[in-house]
N, C-alpha and C positions, 0 to 999 in steps of 0.2 A: 544460540546458533553461531557460536564463535569458533575460531580455530580452523583447522583444515576441512572439517566436515561442513562448516558454514560457508567457507569459500567455494567448495565444490557445489553446494546447493545454490549459491548466488550465481555462479557461472552457468549452471544448468537452467535456472529460471530466466536469466538474462538471455541465454541462447533461444529459449522458447519465445521470448518477447522480441526477438529480432536484434538483440544486443543494444537495446535502447531503454531509456527511462520510460516507465509506464505512463507518466503524466505529461512531460514536455517533449518526449520522443528524442531527446539528445542522445547521440550514440556514446557508448562506453568504449574506451580504448582498452581498458583492463578491468572487466567486470568484477573480478575477484577482489580488487582493491577499491574501485570507485563506487560500485553499486552498494546500496543499502537495502535491507529488507524493509518492506512496509506491509502492514496488515491492511488489506483493502477495507474490510470492516474493522474499525479500530479495536485493538486488543482490550481496551477498557469496556467496550460494549459486548464483545464476543471473544473471551479469552481462549483462543485456540491458535496453534501454530500449524494447522493443517495446510497442505500445499495449495488447495484451492482458494485460500484466503491470503496467500503471500504473493507479492509482486516485488520487483526491484525498481528502485527509484534513485535519482541523484540526491545528494544531500540536501540541497536547497528545496527541492520539491517535497521531500520527506518531511522536512521541518515545517514547511508551509502547510501541508495537509494536517500534520499533527494528529490529534484524536478526533477529527471531524469525519463525517460521512462524505464520500465523493458525491458530486452533483448528480451523476447518472443514477446512483443508488437512491438518492433522495427523490428524484423524479419518479422512479419506479414505486417507491414506498409512499408517495404523496397522498394517495387516497386514504391511507390508514393513519397518517400522522396528524396530530393535533398540537396546538400550542402547549397544552398540558403534558403531552407525551414527550415533547422536546424540552420541556423546562423553560420555555420562553415566556417572558413577561407579557401580560395581555395589553 
């Protein structure tokens, strides 16, 4: 999602999000240049570039989230998650 098509998509998604980072809500002055795509459900877990899984985030928030599940999604999935499913040591 690079080049002109990627910039247009970032601007469109940023506009839908109110021109702010999805996580920290910091405003973008130039979304085409400042915003980065983030897969809400990490690409490593669900490899899709579908629109409903994309948000725009500032660079620091995108790096901080990395390939982790967002807290809100973890809370929704909590009844079905076990240590074994998450690969967490007992």
